[in-house]
C-alpha positions in Angstrom: 72.6 75.3 138.1 69.0 74.1 137.9 68.8 75.2 134.3 71.9 73.3 133.4 70.6 70.1 135.0 67.3 70.6 133.2 69.1 71.1 129.9 71.2 67.9 130.4 68.1 65.9 131.4 66.1 67.2 128.4 68.9 66.4 125.9 70.5 63.4 127.5 69.8 61.1 124.5 71.6 63.5 122.0 74.5 64.1 124.4 75.0 60.4 125.0 75.0 59.8 121.2 77.6 62.6 120.7 79.9 61.2 123.4 79.6 57.6 122.1 80.1 58.8 118.5 83.2 60.7 119.5 84.7 57.7 121.4 84.0 55.5 118.4 85.7 57.9 116.0 88.7 58.1 118.3 89.0 54.3 118.5 88.6 54.0 114.7 91.4 56.5 114.0 93.6 55.0 116.6 93.2 51.5 115.3 93.5 52.3 111.6 96.6 54.0 110.2 94.8 55.1 107.0 92.0 57.0 108.9 94.6 58.4 111.3 96.7 59.8 108.4 93.6 61.3 106.8 92.7 63.0 110.0 96.2 64.4 110.4 96.3 65.5 106.8 93.0 67.3 107.1 94.0 69.0 110.3 97.3 70.1 108.7 95.4 71.4 105.7 93.0 73.5 107.8 95.9 74.8 110.0 98.0 75.6 107.0 95.2 77.6 105.4 94.5 79.5 108.6 98.2 80.3 109.1 98.5 81.4 105.4 95.5 83.7 105.7 96.9 85.1 108.9 100.3 85.7 107.3 98.6 87.5 104.3 96.7 89.8 106.6 99.9 90.5 108.6 101.8 91.3 105.4 99.0 93.6 104.2 99.1 95.7 107.4 103.0 95.6 107.3 103.1 97.1 103.8 103.5 100.7 105.1 106.5 99.7 107.1 108.1 97.8 104.3 107.5 100.7 101.9 109.2 103.1 104.3 112.2 100.7 104.4 112.4 100.6 100.6 112.0 104.3 100.4 115.0 104.8 102.7 117.1 102.3 100.7 116.2 104.1 97.5 117.4 107.4 99.0 120.8 105.9 99.7 121.0 104.3 96.3 120.1 107.5 94.5 122.8 109.3 96.4 125.3 106.8 95.1 123.8 106.8 91.6 124.0 110.5 90.9 127.5 110.8 92.3 128.7 107.8 90.4 127.3 109.2 87.1 129.3 112.3 87.8 132.6 110.5 88.3 132.2 108.9 84.9 132.1 112.3 83.2 135.2 113.8 85.0 138.9 113.2 84.6 140.6 111.1 87.1 142.6 114.0 88.7 139.8 115.9 90.5 140.4 118.2 93.5 137.2 117.7 95.4 135.3 114.8 96.9 132.8 113.4 94.4 130.8 111.4 96.9 129.6 114.5 98.6 128.7 116.6 95.6 125.0 115.6 95.6 122.9 114.9 98.7 119.6 113.2 98.5 116.8 113.6 101.0 113.6 111.6 101.0 110.3 113.5 101.5 106.6 113.2 101.0 104.1 115.3 99.0 101.0 116.3 101.0 99.4 118.5 98.4 99.7 118.4 94.6 98.1 120.6 92.0 98.1 119.7 88.3 94.9 121.2 86.9 95.9 124.9 86.8 98.3 126.8 84.5 100.7 127.3 87.3 100.9 124.4 89.7 102.8 123.8 93.0 103.5 121.0 95.4 103.4 121.2 99.2 106.1 119.0 100.7 106.4 117.7 104.3 109.7 118.9 105.5 111.4 122.3 105.6 114.4 124.1 107.0 114.4 121.9 110.1 115.0 119.0 107.7 117.8 120.7 105.8 115.6 121.7 102.8 116.4 125.0 101.2 115.2 127.1 98.2 116.3 126.2 94.7 116.8 122.5 95.4 115.7 119.9 92.8 112.7 117.6 93.3 112.6 114.2 91.7 110.8 110.9 92.1 111.8 107.3 91.3 110.6 107.9 87.7 112.1 111.3 87.0 111.8 115.1 87.2 109.2 116.7 89.4 110.1 120.4 90.2 112.2 122.9 92.1 111.9 124.1 95.7 110.7 127.7 95.7 109.7 128.6 99.3 110.6 127.0 102.7 109.2 127.3 106.2 110.4 125.4 109.3 108.4 122.3 108.6 107.1 122.6 105.0 108.3 123.4 101.5 106.6 124.6 98.4 108.0 123.5 95.0 107.2 124.8 91.6 106.0 121.9 89.6 107.2 121.1 86.1 103.5 121.6 85.3 103.9 125.3 85.6 104.0 127.7 82.7 106.8 129.7 84.5 108.9 126.6 84.8 112.0 126.4 82.5 114.5 123.6 82.9 117.6 122.6 80.8 117.1 119.3 79.1 118.7 117.3 76.3 118.4 114.2 74.1 119.8 111.3 76.0 121.7 109.8 73.0 123.4 113.1 72.1 124.4 116.5 73.6 121.7 118.5 71.8 120.1 120.8 74.4 116.9 122.6 74.7 114.5 124.2 77.3 111.7 122.2 78.9 108.5 124.1 79.3 104.7 123.5 79.8 101.8 125.0 77.9 99.3 124.6 80.7 97.2 121.9 78.9 98.0 118.2 79.1 99.7 117.1 82.5 101.3 114.2 80.7 103.0 116.2 77.9 105.7 118.9 78.2 107.5 120.8 75.4 111.2 120.8 74.6 112.0 123.9 72.6 115.1 125.5 71.0 116.6 122.1 69.9 118.7 122.9 66.8 117.7 121.3 63.5 121.1 119.4 63.4 119.8 117.2 66.2 118.9 113.6 65.2 115.4 113.7 66.6 113.2 110.6 66.5 109.9 109.6 68.1 110.6 107.4 71.2 113.9 109.0 72.0 114.5 109.6 75.7 114.8 113.1 77.1 116.8 113.8 80.3 118.1 116.7 82.3 121.1 118.4 80.5 123.4 119.0 83.5 123.9 122.7 82.6 122.0 123.6 85.7 123.4 124.0 89.2 120.2 122.4 90.5 119.9 119.1 88.7 122.7 116.7 87.7 122.8 115.3 84.2 120.8 112.2 83.1 117.7 112.5 85.3 114.9 110.9 83.2 112.1 113.1 82.0 110.2 111.3 79.3 110.2 110.2 75.6 109.5 112.1 72.4 105.9 111.6 71.3 106.0 114.0 68.4 108.1 116.9 66.9 108.0 119.7 64.4 110.8 121.7 62.8 110.3 125.4 62.5 112.0 126.2 59.2 112.0 129.9 59.8 114.1 129.8 63.0 115.8 126.4 62.4 114.8 124.8 65.7 112.6 121.8 66.7 109.6 122.0 68.9 109.3 118.6 70.6 106.5 117.1 72.6 107.7 115.0 75.5 105.5 112.3 77.2 106.5 112.2 80.9 107.7 109.1 82.7 106.1 110.5 85.8 102.4 110.5 86.4 102.3 114.0 87.8 98.7 113.5 89.0 99.7 110.7 91.3 102.8 111.6 93.4 103.6 110.7 97.0 107.2 109.8 97.7 109.9 112.1 96.3 113.5 113.0 96.7 115.1 116.4 97.3 118.5 116.7 95.5 121.1 119.2 96.6 124.3 120.3 94.8 126.6 120.9 97.8 129.0 122.9 95.6 126.3 125.2 94.2 127.2 128.3 96.2 130.8 128.0 95.3 130.0 127.6 91.6 127.5 130.4 91.7 130.1 132.7 93.2 132.5 132.0 90.4 129.8 132.4 87.7 128.6 135.7 89.3 131.6 137.4 90.8 130.0 140.9 90.9 127.2 139.6 93.1 129.5 138.5 95.9 131.4 141.8 96.0 
């Protein structure tokens, strides 16, 4: 208490000046509309900037939540998209429910290899989440791989960047099919082989899944033709495909399941079931 009194006594001149100056400013702003409006305007400007900064900070820390919401919405939309695309390719009189043919599950990659000849992806989610072997893996930009092994809580997928990967694909504008492979070199370029010489191949054409697989539906994007070469001896093109996906930067993915796969497989391989 004594130190406070000593401080007030020592600085009484300055303190009296500040009090009188504040009173004078208050009387001036109260008596003059112009000064009062300027004060309010300045206060609003400062307050507005503080609130705007606070909102920006809040939005930044809320990005994770918003991304999760968008990811879930995409999951539902992709379910509708792949099933809708199928209905356009079938006759009106079908004898099974189209809207349940493909199921889409969202998932996350926790480990991604892309610098080896044979690369794999470790996915968070396994049999407890309904994930099984031989299900397709896609992203918002296109093809990623195929589930190979599953545990209770994790799955391993063979990446399209794997020299053992072989996936049916086609030119989007026609029904000329080929086989999608990787030579183990550039993670941005895959090869589409065995496309017949009758195909109207052009640089820039889009390549998609062919739909001849029980794993992937038709029309899932893969990439565009960057170059091609015709082997005159065998009469087939060898096509270089630049991927839509950046396979070195994957996080959010979707697991796609053909719910009629077992039924179709049984019809295609009757001897196996007997």
